All heavy atoms as a GROMACS GRO file, in nm:
protein
  513
    1MET      N    1  14.284  -4.952   3.785
    1MET     CA    2  14.346  -4.893   3.902
    1MET      C    3  14.241  -4.804   3.971
    1MET      O    4  14.222  -4.688   3.937
    1MET     CB    5  14.466  -4.809   3.858
    1MET     CG    6  14.551  -4.764   3.973
    1MET     SD    7  14.707  -4.705   3.908
    1MET     CE    8  14.708  -4.544   3.977
    2ALA      N    9  14.172  -4.859   4.067
    2ALA     CA   10  14.066  -4.787   4.136
    2ALA      C   11  14.123  -4.709   4.255
    2ALA      O   12  14.211  -4.756   4.326
    2ALA     CB   13  13.960  -4.885   4.186
    3VAL      N   14  14.072  -4.589   4.271
    3VAL     CA   15  14.113  -4.503   4.382
    3VAL      C   16  13.989  -4.474   4.464
    3VAL      O   17  13.884  -4.441   4.409
    3VAL     CB   18  14.175  -4.372   4.331
    3VAL    CG1   19  14.211  -4.280   4.446
    3VAL    CG2   20  14.296  -4.400   4.244
    4SER      N   21  14.002  -4.486   4.594
    4SER     CA   22  13.885  -4.461   4.679
    4SER      C   23  13.848  -4.313   4.674
    4SER      O   24  13.933  -4.227   4.653
    4SER     CB   25  13.915  -4.502   4.823
    4SER     OG   26  14.004  -4.410   4.883
    5PRO      N   27  13.718  -4.283   4.692
    5PRO     CA   28  13.676  -4.142   4.691
    5PRO      C   29  13.748  -4.058   4.797
    5PRO      O   30  13.782  -3.942   4.772
    5PRO     CB   31  13.526  -4.150   4.721
    5PRO     CG   32  13.485  -4.286   4.678
    5PRO     CD   33  13.605  -4.373   4.702
    6PHE      N   34  13.775  -4.116   4.912
    6PHE     CA   35  13.845  -4.044   5.019
    6PHE      C   36  13.986  -4.007   4.975
    6PHE      O   37  14.030  -3.893   4.992
    6PHE     CB   38  13.848  -4.129   5.147
    6PHE     CG   39  13.916  -4.060   5.261
    6PHE    CD1   40  13.856  -3.953   5.325
    6PHE    CD2   41  14.041  -4.103   5.304
    6PHE    CE1   42  13.920  -3.889   5.430
    6PHE    CE2   43  14.105  -4.040   5.409
    6PHE     CZ   44  14.044  -3.932   5.472
    7LYS      N   45  14.057  -4.103   4.915
    7LYS     CA   46  14.193  -4.078   4.867
    7LYS      C   47  14.192  -3.972   4.757
    7LYS      O   48  14.277  -3.882   4.753
    7LYS     CB   49  14.253  -4.210   4.815
    7LYS     CG   50  14.389  -4.198   4.754
    7LYS     CD   51  14.496  -4.192   4.857
    7LYS     CE   52  14.631  -4.204   4.788
    7LYS     NZ   53  14.734  -4.134   4.860
    8PHE      N   54  14.094  -3.981   4.667
    8PHE     CA   55  14.081  -3.884   4.560
    8PHE      C   56  14.063  -3.743   4.616
    8PHE      O   57  14.128  -3.649   4.572
    8PHE     CB   58  13.963  -3.922   4.469
    8PHE     CG   59  13.933  -3.819   4.364
    8PHE    CD1   60  14.014  -3.808   4.252
    8PHE    CD2   61  13.825  -3.734   4.378
    8PHE    CE1   62  13.987  -3.712   4.155
    8PHE    CE2   63  13.797  -3.638   4.281
    8PHE     CZ   64  13.878  -3.628   4.169
    9LEU      N   65  13.974  -3.727   4.713
    9LEU     CA   66  13.950  -3.596   4.773
    9LEU      C   67  14.074  -3.544   4.845
    9LEU      O   68  14.100  -3.423   4.842
    9LEU     CB   69  13.831  -3.602   4.869
    9LEU     CG   70  13.695  -3.620   4.800
    9LEU    CD1   71  13.585  -3.636   4.903
    9LEU    CD2   72  13.665  -3.506   4.706
   10GLN      N   73  14.150  -3.632   4.907
   10GLN     CA   74  14.275  -3.590   4.971
   10GLN      C   75  14.372  -3.535   4.866
   10GLN      O   76  14.437  -3.432   4.889
   10GLN     CB   77  14.341  -3.708   5.043
   10GLN     CG   78  14.285  -3.737   5.180
   10GLN     CD   79  14.362  -3.852   5.245
   10GLN    OE1   80  14.406  -3.944   5.177
   10GLN    NE2   81  14.375  -3.844   5.376
   11GLU      N   82  14.383  -3.604   4.754
   11GLU     CA   83  14.473  -3.560   4.649
   11GLU      C   84  14.426  -3.427   4.587
   11GLU      O   85  14.509  -3.340   4.558
   11GLU     CB   86  14.485  -3.668   4.541
   11GLU     CG   87  14.561  -3.790   4.589
   11GLU     CD   88  14.567  -3.900   4.485
   11GLU    OE1   89  14.529  -3.875   4.368
   11GLU    OE2   90  14.611  -4.011   4.520
   12VAL      N   91  14.296  -3.414   4.569
   12VAL     CA   92  14.242  -3.288   4.516
   12VAL      C   93  14.275  -3.174   4.612
   12VAL      O   94  14.319  -3.067   4.570
   12VAL     CB   95  14.090  -3.298   4.494
   12VAL    CG1   96  14.029  -3.161   4.469
   12VAL    CG2   97  14.060  -3.391   4.376
   13ARG      N   98  14.256  -3.197   4.739
   13ARG     CA   99  14.284  -3.093   4.838
   13ARG      C  100  14.432  -3.055   4.839
   13ARG      O  101  14.466  -2.938   4.847
   13ARG     CB  102  14.240  -3.141   4.976
   13ARG     CG  103  14.248  -3.034   5.079
   13ARG     CD  104  14.182  -3.073   5.207
   13ARG     NE  105  14.193  -2.963   5.300
   13ARG     CZ  106  14.120  -2.948   5.406
   13ARG    NH1  107  14.028  -3.036   5.435
   13ARG    NH2  108  14.137  -2.846   5.485
   14SER      N  109  14.520  -3.154   4.830
   14SER     CA  110  14.663  -3.124   4.831
   14SER      C  111  14.704  -3.049   4.703
   14SER      O  112  14.788  -2.958   4.708
   14SER     CB  113  14.746  -3.250   4.848
   14SER     OG  114  14.753  -3.324   4.729
   15GLU      N  115  14.644  -3.083   4.589
   15GLU     CA  116  14.674  -3.012   4.465
   15GLU      C  117  14.619  -2.869   4.469
   15GLU      O  118  14.684  -2.776   4.421
   15GLU     CB  119  14.617  -3.086   4.344
   15GLU     CG  120  14.690  -3.215   4.312
   15GLU     CD  121  14.836  -3.196   4.275
   15GLU    OE1  122  14.867  -3.099   4.203
   15GLU    OE2  123  14.918  -3.276   4.319
   16THR      N  124  14.502  -2.851   4.526
   16THR     CA  125  14.442  -2.719   4.538
   16THR      C  126  14.528  -2.628   4.625
   16THR      O  127  14.538  -2.508   4.600
   16THR     CB  128  14.299  -2.729   4.596
   16THR    OG1  129  14.222  -2.816   4.514
   16THR    CG2  130  14.231  -2.595   4.601
   17ALA      N  131  14.591  -2.685   4.726
   17ALA     CA  132  14.677  -2.606   4.815
   17ALA      C  133  14.801  -2.554   4.741
   17ALA      O  134  14.859  -2.453   4.780
   17ALA     CB  135  14.718  -2.689   4.935
   18LYS      N  136  14.841  -2.621   4.633
   18LYS     CA  137  14.959  -2.581   4.557
   18LYS      C  138  14.931  -2.466   4.461
   18LYS      O  139  15.024  -2.403   4.411
   18LYS     CB  140  15.013  -2.699   4.476
   18LYS     CG  141  15.064  -2.814   4.559
   18LYS     CD  142  15.105  -2.928   4.469
   18LYS     CE  143  15.141  -3.053   4.547
   18LYS     NZ  144  15.172  -3.165   4.457
   19VAL      N  145  14.805  -2.440   4.435
   19VAL     CA  146  14.767  -2.336   4.337
   19VAL      C  147  14.797  -2.198   4.394
   19VAL      O  148  14.771  -2.170   4.510
   19VAL     CB  149  14.617  -2.347   4.302
   19VAL    CG1  150  14.573  -2.230   4.213
   19VAL    CG2  151  14.586  -2.480   4.235
   20THR      N  152  14.853  -2.112   4.309
   20THR     CA  153  14.874  -1.973   4.348
   20THR      C  154  14.752  -1.895   4.302
   20THR      O  155  14.736  -1.865   4.184
   20THR     CB  156  15.000  -1.915   4.279
   20THR    OG1  157  15.111  -1.998   4.312
   20THR    CG2  158  15.026  -1.773   4.324
   21TRP      N  159  14.663  -1.865   4.396
   21TRP     CA  160  14.539  -1.797   4.363
   21TRP      C  161  14.565  -1.648   4.346
   21TRP      O  162  14.645  -1.589   4.416
   21TRP     CB  163  14.436  -1.820   4.474
   21TRP     CG  164  14.400  -1.964   4.490
   21TRP    CD1  165  14.446  -2.049   4.585
   21TRP    CD2  166  14.316  -2.042   4.405
   21TRP    NE1  167  14.395  -2.175   4.565
   21TRP    CE2  168  14.315  -2.174   4.455
   21TRP    CE3  169  14.243  -2.012   4.290
   21TRP    CZ2  170  14.241  -2.276   4.396
   21TRP    CZ3  171  14.169  -2.114   4.231
   21TRP    CH2  172  14.169  -2.244   4.283
   22PRO      N  173  14.495  -1.584   4.249
   22PRO     CA  174  14.516  -1.440   4.230
   22PRO      C  175  14.459  -1.359   4.346
   22PRO      O  176  14.363  -1.401   4.412
   22PRO     CB  177  14.439  -1.410   4.101
   22PRO     CG  178  14.337  -1.519   4.091
   22PRO     CD  179  14.399  -1.639   4.156
   23THR      N  180  14.519  -1.244   4.369
   23THR     CA  181  14.469  -1.156   4.474
   23THR      C  182  14.341  -1.086   4.424
   23THR      O  183  14.309  -1.090   4.305
   23THR     CB  184  14.572  -1.047   4.508
   23THR    OG1  185  14.592  -0.966   4.392
   23THR    CG2  186  14.704  -1.107   4.552
   24ARG      N  187  14.271  -1.020   4.515
   24ARG     CA  188  14.149  -0.947   4.478
   24ARG      C  189  14.184  -0.838   4.376
   24ARG      O  190  14.111  -0.815   4.281
   24ARG     CB  191  14.084  -0.887   4.601
   24ARG     CG  192  13.956  -0.810   4.571
   24ARG     CD  193  13.887  -0.761   4.695
   24ARG     NE  194  13.839  -0.866   4.780
   24ARG     CZ  195  13.721  -0.928   4.763
   24ARG    NH1  196  13.642  -0.894   4.666
   24ARG    NH2  197  13.684  -1.022   4.847
   25ARG      N  198  14.296  -0.771   4.396
   25ARG     CA  199  14.338  -0.664   4.304
   25ARG      C  200  14.366  -0.719   4.165
   25ARG      O  201  14.325  -0.660   4.064
   25ARG     CB  202  14.462  -0.594   4.360
   25ARG     CG  203  14.508  -0.476   4.279
   25ARG     CD  204  14.619  -0.399   4.351
   25ARG     NE  205  14.649  -0.275   4.284
   25ARG     CZ  206  14.732  -0.264   4.182
   25ARG    NH1  207  14.796  -0.370   4.136
   25ARG    NH2  208  14.754  -0.146   4.126
   26GLU      N  209  14.437  -0.831   4.156
   26GLU     CA  210  14.466  -0.893   4.027
   26GLU      C  211  14.337  -0.934   3.956
   26GLU      O  212  14.323  -0.914   3.834
   26GLU     CB  213  14.555  -1.016   4.045
   26GLU     CG  214  14.697  -0.984   4.085
   26GLU     CD  215  14.777  -1.108   4.122
   26GLU    OE1  216  14.719  -1.207   4.170
   26GLU    OE2  217  14.899  -1.104   4.102
   27THR      N  218  14.244  -0.989   4.031
   27THR     CA  219  14.116  -1.031   3.974
   27THR      C  220  14.038  -0.911   3.923
   27THR      O  221  13.981  -0.915   3.813
   27THR     CB  222  14.033  -1.108   4.078
   27THR    OG1  223  14.110  -1.219   4.127
   27THR    CG2  224  13.904  -1.159   4.019
   28THR      N  225  14.038  -0.802   3.999
   28THR     CA  226  13.967  -0.681   3.959
   28THR      C  227  14.027  -0.622   3.831
   28THR      O  228  13.954  -0.588   3.737
   28THR     CB  229  13.971  -0.576   4.072
   28THR    OG1  230  13.913  -0.632   4.189
   28THR    CG2  231  13.896  -0.450   4.033
   29ILE      N  232  14.159  -0.611   3.826
   29ILE     CA  233  14.227  -0.556   3.708
   29ILE      C  234  14.200  -0.644   3.586
   29ILE      O  235  14.170  -0.592   3.477
   29ILE     CB  236  14.378  -0.541   3.735
   29ILE    CG1  237  14.402  -0.430   3.837
   29ILE    CG2  238  14.454  -0.514   3.605
   29ILE    CD1  239  14.545  -0.421   3.886
   30THR      N  240  14.209  -0.773   3.602
   30THR     CA  241  14.185  -0.865   3.491
   30THR      C  242  14.041  -0.853   3.442
   30THR      O  243  14.016  -0.851   3.320
   30THR     CB  244  14.216  -1.010   3.533
   30THR    OG1  245  14.350  -1.017   3.582
   30THR    CG2  246  14.200  -1.106   3.417
   31THR      N  247  13.946  -0.844   3.533
   31THR     CA  248  13.805  -0.830   3.496
   31THR      C  249  13.782  -0.700   3.418
   31THR      O  250  13.714  -0.699   3.315
   31THR     CB  251  13.716  -0.833   3.621
   31THR    OG1  252  13.738  -0.956   3.691
   31THR    CG2  253  13.569  -0.819   3.585
   32ILE      N  254  13.841  -0.591   3.465
   32ILE     CA  255  13.828  -0.463   3.395
   32ILE      C  256  13.888  -0.473   3.255
   32ILE      O  257  13.828  -0.425   3.157
   32ILE     CB  258  13.894  -0.349   3.477
   32ILE    CG1  259  13.812  -0.323   3.603
   32ILE    CG2  260  13.908  -0.223   3.393
   32ILE    CD1  261  13.881  -0.233   3.704
   33MET      N  262  14.003  -0.536   3.244
   33MET     CA  263  14.067  -0.551   3.112
   33MET      C  264  13.980  -0.634   3.018
   33MET      O  265  13.973  -0.605   2.897
   33MET     CB  266  14.206  -0.614   3.126
   33MET     CG  267  14.309  -0.520   3.183
   33MET     SD  268  14.322  -0.364   3.095
   33MET     CE  269  14.375  -0.419   2.936
   34VAL      N  270  13.915  -0.735   3.069
   34VAL     CA  271  13.825  -0.816   2.986
   34VAL      C  272  13.711  -0.729   2.933
   34VAL      O  273  13.678  -0.732   2.814
   34VAL     CB  274  13.771  -0.938   3.063
   34VAL    CG1  275  13.655  -1.003   2.988
   34VAL    CG2  276  13.881  -1.040   3.087
   35PHE      N  277  13.651  -0.648   3.020
   35PHE     CA  278  13.542  -0.561   2.976
   35PHE      C  279  13.590  -0.458   2.874
   35PHE      O  280  13.519  -0.429   2.777
   35PHE     CB  281  13.476  -0.491   3.096
   35PHE     CG  282  13.378  -0.579   3.169
   35PHE    CD1  283  13.405  -0.622   3.298
   35PHE    CD2  284  13.260  -0.619   3.109
   35PHE    CE1  285  13.316  -0.703   3.366
   35PHE    CE2  286  13.170  -0.700   3.175
   35PHE     CZ  287  13.197  -0.743   3.304
   36VAL      N  288  13.709  -0.403   2.894
   36VAL     CA  289  13.765  -0.307   2.798
   36VAL      C  290  13.786  -0.374   2.663
   36VAL      O  291  13.750  -0.319   2.558
   36VAL     CB  292  13.897  -0.246   2.851
   36VAL    CG1  293  13.971  -0.171   2.742
   36VAL    CG2  294  13.869  -0.156   2.970
   37MET      N  295  13.844  -0.493   2.663
   37MET     CA  296  13.870  -0.562   2.537
   37MET      C  297  13.740  -0.601   2.467
   37MET      O  298  13.731  -0.598   2.344
   37MET     CB  299  13.957  -0.686   2.560
   37MET     CG  300  14.100  -0.652   2.601
   37MET     SD  301  14.182  -0.535   2.490
   37MET     CE  302  14.193  -0.632   2.343
   38VAL      N  303  13.637  -0.639   2.544
   38VAL     CA  304  13.507  -0.670   2.484
   38VAL      C  305  13.449  -0.545   2.418
   38VAL      O  306  13.395  -0.550   2.306
   38VAL     CB  307  13.410  -0.727   2.589
   38VAL    CG1  308  13.266  -0.726   2.540
   38VAL    CG2  309  13.452  -0.868   2.629
   39ALA      N  310  13.461  -0.430   2.484
   39ALA     CA  311  13.411  -0.305   2.427
   39ALA      C  312  13.487  -0.270   2.299
   39ALA      O  313  13.426  -0.232   2.198
   39ALA     CB  314  13.423  -0.192   2.529
   40VAL      N  315  13.619  -0.282   2.301
   40VAL     CA  316  13.701  -0.252   2.182
   40VAL      C  317  13.664  -0.346   2.068
   40VAL      O  318  13.646  -0.303   1.952
   40VAL     CB  319  13.852  -0.260   2.215
   40VAL    CG1  320  13.937  -0.256   2.089
   40VAL    CG2  321  13.890  -0.148   2.310
   41ALA      N  322  13.651  -0.474   2.097
   41ALA     CA  323  13.615  -0.572   1.994
   41ALA      C  324  13.475  -0.542   1.939
   41ALA      O  325  13.453  -0.553   1.817
   41ALA     CB  326  13.621  -0.714   2.050
   42SER      N  327  13.383  -0.505   2.026
   42SER     CA  328  13.247  -0.472   1.981
   42SER      C  329  13.248  -0.353   1.886
   42SER      O  330  13.181  -0.356   1.782
   42SER     CB  331  13.157  -0.441   2.100
   42SER     OG  332  13.146  -0.553   2.185
   43ILE      N  333  13.321  -0.250   1.920
   43ILE     CA  334  13.330  -0.132   1.834
   43ILE      C  335  13.395  -0.168   1.700
   43ILE      O  336  13.346  -0.128   1.593
   43ILE     CB  337  13.407  -0.018   1.905
   43ILE    CG1  338  13.326   0.034   2.024
   43ILE    CG2  339  13.442   0.094   1.809
   43ILE    CD1  340  13.405   0.120   2.120
   44PHE      N  341  13.501  -0.245   1.705
   44PHE     CA  342  13.569  -0.286   1.582
   44PHE      C  343  13.475  -0.365   1.491
   44PHE      O  344  13.464  -0.337   1.370
   44PHE     CB  345  13.694  -0.370   1.614
   44PHE     CG  346  13.752  -0.435   1.491
   44PHE    CD1  347  13.827  -0.361   1.401
   44PHE    CD2  348  13.730  -0.570   1.466
   44PHE    CE1  349  13.879  -0.420   1.287
   44PHE    CE2  350  13.782  -0.629   1.352
   44PHE     CZ  351  13.857  -0.554   1.262
   45PHE      N  352  13.407  -0.467   1.547
   45PHE     CA  353  13.320  -0.550   1.464
   45PHE      C  354  13.198  -0.472   1.414
   45PHE      O  355  13.150  -0.496   1.303
   45PHE     CB  356  13.278  -0.677   1.537
   45PHE     CG  357  13.390  -0.778   1.544
   45PHE    CD1  358  13.444  -0.816   1.666
   45PHE    CD2  359  13.444  -0.833   1.429
   45PHE    CE1  360  13.548  -0.906   1.672
   45PHE    CE2  361  13.547  -0.924   1.434
   45PHE     CZ  362  13.600  -0.961   1.555
   46PHE      N  363  13.148  -0.378   1.493
   46PHE     CA  364  13.038  -0.293   1.447
   46PHE      C  365  13.085  -0.209   1.328
   46PHE      O  366  13.015  -0.200   1.226
   46PHE     CB  367  12.989  -0.202   1.560
   46PHE     CG  368  12.883  -0.105   1.516
   46PHE    CD1  369  12.753  -0.149   1.496
   46PHE    CD2  370  12.914   0.028   1.493
   46PHE    CE1  371  12.655  -0.060   1.453
   46PHE    CE2  372  12.817   0.117   1.450
   46PHE     CZ  373  12.686   0.073   1.430
   47ALA      N  374  13.203  -0.148   1.339
   47ALA     CA  375  13.256  -0.066   1.230
   47ALA      C  376  13.282  -0.151   1.106
   47ALA      O  377  13.249  -0.110   0.993
   47ALA     CB  378  13.383   0.005   1.275
   48ALA      N  379  13.341  -0.269   1.124
   48ALA     CA  380  13.368  -0.357   1.011
   48ALA      C  381  13.237  -0.400   0.944
   48ALA      O  382  13.228  -0.403   0.820
   48ALA     CB  383  13.446  -0.480   1.058
   49ASP      N  384  13.136  -0.429   1.023
   49ASP     CA  385  13.006  -0.469   0.969
   49ASP      C  386  12.943  -0.355   0.890
   49ASP      O  387  12.890  -0.376   0.780
   49ASP     CB  388  12.915  -0.512   1.084
   49ASP     CG  389  12.779  -0.559   1.034
   49ASP    OD1  390  12.777  -0.652   0.951
   49ASP    OD2  391  12.677  -0.503   1.079
   50GLN      N  392  12.951  -0.233   0.942
   50GLN     CA  393  12.895  -0.118   0.870
   50GLN      C  394  12.969  -0.093   0.740
   50GLN      O  395  12.907  -0.062   0.637
   50GLN     CB  396  12.900   0.008   0.960
   50GLN     CG  397  12.809   0.001   1.080
   50GLN     CD  398  12.663  -0.022   1.043
   50GLN    OE1  399  12.609   0.047   0.959
   50GLN    NE2  400  12.601  -0.120   1.106
   51PHE      N  401  13.101  -0.106   0.742
   51PHE     CA  402  13.181  -0.088   0.620
   51PHE      C  403  13.145  -0.192   0.515
   51PHE      O  404  13.125  -0.160   0.397
   51PHE     CB  405  13.331  -0.094   0.653
   51PHE     CG  406  13.417  -0.090   0.532
   51PHE    CD1  407  13.434   0.029   0.461
   51PHE    CD2  408  13.481  -0.204   0.487
   51PHE    CE1  409  13.515   0.034   0.348
   51PHE    CE2  410  13.560  -0.201   0.373
   51PHE     CZ  411  13.577  -0.082   0.303
   52ILE      N  412  13.135  -0.318   0.557
   52ILE     CA  413  13.101  -0.426   0.463
   52ILE      C  414  12.959  -0.404   0.408
   52ILE      O  415  12.934  -0.425   0.289
   52ILE     CB  416  13.117  -0.564   0.530
   52ILE    CG1  417  13.266  -0.590   0.556
   52ILE    CG2  418  13.058  -0.674   0.442
   52ILE    CD1  419  13.292  -0.710   0.645
   53ARG      N  420  12.866  -0.362   0.493
   53ARG     CA  421  12.729  -0.335   0.450
   53ARG      C  422  12.729  -0.224   0.344
   53ARG      O  423  12.663  -0.235   0.241
   53ARG     CB  424  12.641  -0.295   0.568
   53ARG     CG  425  12.495  -0.270   0.530
   53ARG     CD  426  12.410  -0.236   0.651
   53ARG     NE  427  12.450  -0.110   0.712
   53ARG     CZ  428  12.401   0.010   0.674
   53ARG    NH1  429  12.313   0.018   0.577
   53ARG    NH2  430  12.440   0.119   0.735
   54TYR      N  431  12.802  -0.118   0.372
   54TYR     CA  432  12.811  -0.007   0.276
   54TYR      C  433  12.872  -0.055   0.144
   54TYR      O  434  12.822  -0.022   0.036
   54TYR     CB  435  12.895   0.107   0.336
   54TYR     CG  436  12.924   0.217   0.239
   54TYR    CD1  437  12.827   0.310   0.205
   54TYR    CD2  438  13.049   0.225   0.178
   54TYR    CE1  439  12.853   0.411   0.112
   54TYR    CE2  440  13.076   0.325   0.085
   54TYR     CZ  441  12.978   0.417   0.053
   54TYR     OH  442  13.004   0.515  -0.038
   55LEU      N  443  12.980  -0.132   0.151
   55LEU     CA  444  13.048  -0.181   0.032
   55LEU      C  445  12.957  -0.269  -0.052
   55LEU      O  446  12.947  -0.252  -0.174
   55LEU     CB  447  13.175  -0.256   0.072
   55LEU     CG  448  13.269  -0.300  -0.039
   55LEU    CD1  449  13.325  -0.177  -0.110
   55LEU    CD2  450  13.381  -0.385   0.018
   56VAL      N  451  12.888  -0.363   0.012
   56VAL     CA  452  12.798  -0.454  -0.061
   56VAL      C  453  12.682  -0.376  -0.122
   56VAL      O  454  12.645  -0.399  -0.237
   56VAL     CB  455  12.748  -0.566   0.033
   56VAL    CG1  456  12.636  -0.645  -0.034
   56VAL    CG2  457  12.862  -0.659   0.069
   57THR      N  458  12.626  -0.282  -0.045
   57THR     CA  459  12.517  -0.199  -0.097
   57THR      C  460  12.564  -0.119  -0.219
   57THR      O  461  12.494  -0.110  -0.320
   57THR     CB  462  12.466  -0.103   0.013
   57THR    OG1  463  12.423  -0.180   0.124
   57THR    CG2  464  12.351  -0.018  -0.038
   58PHE      N  465  12.682  -0.062  -0.212
   58PHE     CA  466  12.738   0.014  -0.324
   58PHE      C  467  12.761  -0.074  -0.446
   58PHE      O  468  12.726  -0.037  -0.558
   58PHE     CB  469  12.868   0.082  -0.280
   58PHE     CG  470  12.936   0.160  -0.388
   58PHE    CD1  471  12.886   0.283  -0.428
   58PHE    CD2  472  13.049   0.110  -0.451
   58PHE    CE1  473  12.947   0.356  -0.530
   58PHE    CE2  474  13.110   0.180  -0.553
   58PHE     CZ  475  13.060   0.304  -0.591
   59LEU      N  476  12.822  -0.191  -0.425
   59LEU     CA  477  12.853  -0.281  -0.536
   59LEU      C  478  12.728  -0.335  -0.603
   59LEU      O  479  12.724  -0.355  -0.725
   59LEU     CB  480  12.942  -0.396  -0.490
   59LEU     CG  481  13.085  -0.358  -0.452
   59LEU    CD1  482  13.158  -0.479  -0.396
   59LEU    CD2  483  13.160  -0.302  -0.572
   60LEU      N  484  12.624  -0.362  -0.526
   60LEU     CA  485  12.501  -0.417  -0.582
   60LEU      C  486  12.406  -0.307  -0.632
   60LEU      O  487  12.303  -0.337  -0.692
   60LEU     CB  488  12.429  -0.505  -0.480
   60LEU     CG  489  12.504  -0.630  -0.436
   60LEU    CD1  490  12.425  -0.705  -0.330
   60LEU    CD2  491  12.530  -0.721  -0.556
   61GLY      N  492  12.438  -0.183  -0.605
   61GLY     CA  493  12.357  -0.073  -0.650
   61GLY      C  494  12.224  -0.060  -0.577
   61GLY      O  495  12.128  -0.009  -0.631
   62ILE      N  496  12.217  -0.109  -0.455
   62ILE     CA  497  12.094  -0.103  -0.376
   62ILE      C  498  12.096   0.030  -0.300
   62ILE      O  499  12.194   0.063  -0.234
   62ILE     CB  500  12.085  -0.219  -0.276
   62ILE    CG1  501  12.092  -0.352  -0.348
   62ILE    CG2  502  11.958  -0.208  -0.193
   62ILE    CD1  503  12.110  -0.470  -0.255
   63HIS      N  504  11.988   0.106  -0.311
   63HIS     CA  505  11.984   0.234  -0.241
   63HIS      C  506  11.870   0.236  -0.145
   63HIS      O  507  11.764   0.229  -0.150
   63HIS     CB  508  11.974   0.351  -0.338
   63HIS     CG  509  12.096   0.363  -0.425
   63HIS    ND1  510  12.223   0.379  -0.375
   63HIS    CD2  511  12.112   0.359  -0.558
   63HIS    CE1  512  12.309   0.386  -0.474
   63HIS    NE2  513  12.243   0.373  -0.588
   0.00000   0.00000   0.00000
């Protein structure tokens, strides 16, 4: 079932028109939340890594 490139582009355009695009404010808030969550995750994984390093060093008796 072949579709001409012109027909395909028409369908893409009509589907794109149906999309509810986020506002600038929504995009800004979402971006800020992503950066906040990345920072929180980074701090958590850093702390977990330091704890595991300390635990392994203690268990193996490495000073």
